[in-house]
N, C-alpha and C positions, 0 to 999 in steps of 0.2 A: 470428529464431529464438527460440523460447520454451522454457522449461524448467519442469518440475514437480519440486518438492523436498519430500520427507518429512523432518521434523525428525530422525528417527532416522538418516537417511542422510547428513546433512550433516556435514562435517568440523568439528572443534571450532573455535570462533571464532578462537582464537589462530593456528591453522594457516591459516585463511582470510586473516587479515590479513597473515600472513607470505608470502603469494603462492602458496599451494598450490592455486590455482584459475586458471581461464582468465579473463583480463581482457577488458573491453569498452572499445574505444577511445572516447574522448570526442570530440564533434564538433569539427572544426577551425574555423579562423577564417572559413571560407566556408560554414559550416552555416547552415540556414535561420533559426536564432534567435540564433546566437552574437553577432552584432553588431546585433541589432534595437534594443537600447537603449544609449544613450551616456551617458557621465558618471555612471555608477552604480558602486557598490562591487562588486568581483568576489568570487565564492565558488566553491568546488569544485563543489557540488551545490545545486540548488534542490529541496528535498524537501517535498512536501505529504503529510501523514499524515491520511488520511481514515478515521475510526473509526465503525463501525456501532453505533448505539444503538437499532435497531429493536426492536419489542416482543418479537420471538422470542428476543432476547438476555435471559437471566435476570440478576437483579441480581448474582449471584456472578460470572458471566462478565464483566459490565460492569466490576466492580471489579478482577478479575484482569487484564483487558485494559488498563485504565488504568494499573494498577500496573506491568504489564509494559513499557509504553512509557516510563514514568518511570524505572524501573530500568535499562532498556536505554540510555537517553541518558546516564546517569552511569556506566555500566559501563566498566571498563578496556579492554575489547575495542573498544567504540565510540570511546572517546577515542584509542586507538591507531590505529584506522582513520582517524580525523579528522586526526591528526598526519601520517599517511603520505601524505595527498592534497595536491595543489597548493594552496598557501595555508593549509593546515591548518584550514579552516573549512567550514561548511555553513550555508545559510539554510533554516530550518525553519518551517513553519506547521502547526498541528494543529487539525482541526475534527471535530465529530461530526455524523452525518447519519442520517436515516431516510427518510421519504417525500420526494418531490420538493418543494422549497421549504423543507424543515426541515433546514437546515444551520446549525450554530452554531460560530463560531470560538472556540476555547479559547485558543490561542496565536497571536497575529498574527505576521507575518513577523519572525523573530528570528535573529540570527547566533549559532551555537555555535562557539566557537573554543578551548575549553579547559574544565577542570573547573568554574570559577566560573560561566560562562555556562550550562553543562550543568546544574549544580545549580539555577540560577534557573528554567530551563525545566521541569525535573522537579518542582520545588516548586509551580509554577503549575498544572501538570497535576493534581497530587494534591489541591490545595486546592479545585478546582472540584467542586461537588456532582454526584453521579452522576445521570443522567436517562435516561428511556426515551422513544422516539418511537413511531411506529405502523408503517406498512408500509415496504417496502424499495425504494428507488430508487437503484440503483447508477449508472444513467445520470445522475440528478440530482447525485450526488456527484462524478462525473467532470466534468460541465459546470461545477460550482461550483469544482472544483480548477483547471480550465483558466483560469477568470476570475481566480483568485488569482494565477496566474503572470503574467497581464497587469498586475496591480496591484503586483507584487513590486518593491521598490526595489533589489533585488540582482540581479546577473547571474551565472549559473552556467554551467559547462562542460556540465552535464547538467541536465535537468528530469525529475524522477521523482515519480509519484504512488504512494504506498503505501496500498492500499485493503484494509480488512478487511471481513468479512461472514460471516453464518451462513446466508444463503439467496440465492436467485436474484432478479433484478430482477422486481418485480411492480407497480411504480408508475412513472408518468412515461413518458418516451420509451423505445423499445427500447435496450438497452445497447450493441448493436454500433454504432449510429450515433454515440453519444457517444464510444465507444472510437476509432472510425476518425477522428473529427474531432480528437481529441487527438493521435493518432499523426501526422496530417497536419501538426501543428505541431511535430513533433520531440520530443514528450513520451513518456517510457517509463512504462508502467503495470505495476506488480507487484501480486500478490494474496496475501492472507492468509485463505484460506477456513477458517472455524471449523467443525469437524466433531466436536465433543466429545460431541454427543448424537445418539441414534438418531432418524431422522425420525419425528415423532409427530403431525403434522397434515397436512391436505390440501395445504398450500402448501410443505411441506418436500420436498427431493429428496435422493436417496442419493449421487449422484456430483457433489457440489458442487465438488470439486477439478477434475474434467474440465470442468465448466461454466465455472469461472474461467479455466482454461487456454485454452479454445476461444472463449469469448465475452467475456471481460473484459480480460485482459492483452494487452500488445503492445509492440512497439518492440525495438530492439537489446538482446539479452541478457535480455529480460523473463522473469520466473519467478514461480512461486507457491511458497508454503511452507504446506502443509496442516497444520492442527493437529487431530489425532485423539485426543489424550490431554490432558486438562485439566492434568495435571502438567507438560506440556511447553510450556504457553502462554508463559511468560516467556522460556524458552530460545529458542523460535521467533522471538519478536519481536526479541530481542537479535541473533540471528544474521542475521535479515533486514535489520535496520538496518545492521549491519556490512557486509553484502554491498553494500547500496545506496550507502553512503557511500564504500566502497572502489572502487565501479564494477566489481564482480566478479559472476560467476555460477559455479555449481559446475562443476568440471572435467568431471565425468561426467554425461551427460544421463540422468536417471532414467526419465522417461516422455516420449516424443516428442509434440509437439503435433500435432493434426490439421491437415493442410495444406489440406483441402478442406471436406467436410461436417463440422460439429461433432458430436462424439460424444454430446453432450447438446443438445437443441434450445435455441437461444438465446432463444426466446420461451416456454420451459416455465414460468417464473414467472408470466407474464401469463396463460397458459392455466389454470394451477392456481388463480389468484386468481379468474378468471371462473367456473370450475366451483364454487368455494366460494360465491360470491355467488349463483349460480343455485339453490343448494340451499334 
């Protein structure tokens, strides 16, 4: 089941942490990945944060996005969700991506188990220079994230990819193949479609939220949190991380996901890119 969330419709983070949402059960001991690795440190969640730095993101958006993740990790809501989970910790890695093959790890796998470790991760995120890539390969980002899980020295009850982006996949392999391969490994993919600007080029699409819901995310309780207001950027990131660490989804389904045909063609980005090159 998948969910679409607008920031304005989400309960305040404190209420979310307090349990005013429907929980998602963590995989049991017989799940396909729970016991795949032995003699490793256990954490509540393995969380990959995959951040879009493609050229369509302007410098202001890149700065706000990075600051949003840094502030979310040190927020009292995030730390409260952390303490409420089994073990009170989460393993996090943070990387930036654009075209296929252009993935840069900013934070290697790190355990956050309280304010001190959260402060260290946030400071490391903020000190890295802002950069921009070129085209948009969501499939490349998902495949890279899956490989990071394989290399992770920690074992979590859940594996989650938190992927942001302001456009559809237009480079590399089709996104649905990468998504399905990740889901087959028991990985949950959540999305943060960034929609703060009106479509202004041939490769932009209007319904990026529907595209993310039908073509990108998946897994038990997967959801998107669409950002349509620049002022809500940091709030959205904080609320999304709280939900992911707590293993929760909103109680009320805002927009049902398409069960059959996607409402936006999953190859729309590739088509628009080809049309642009043909001009």
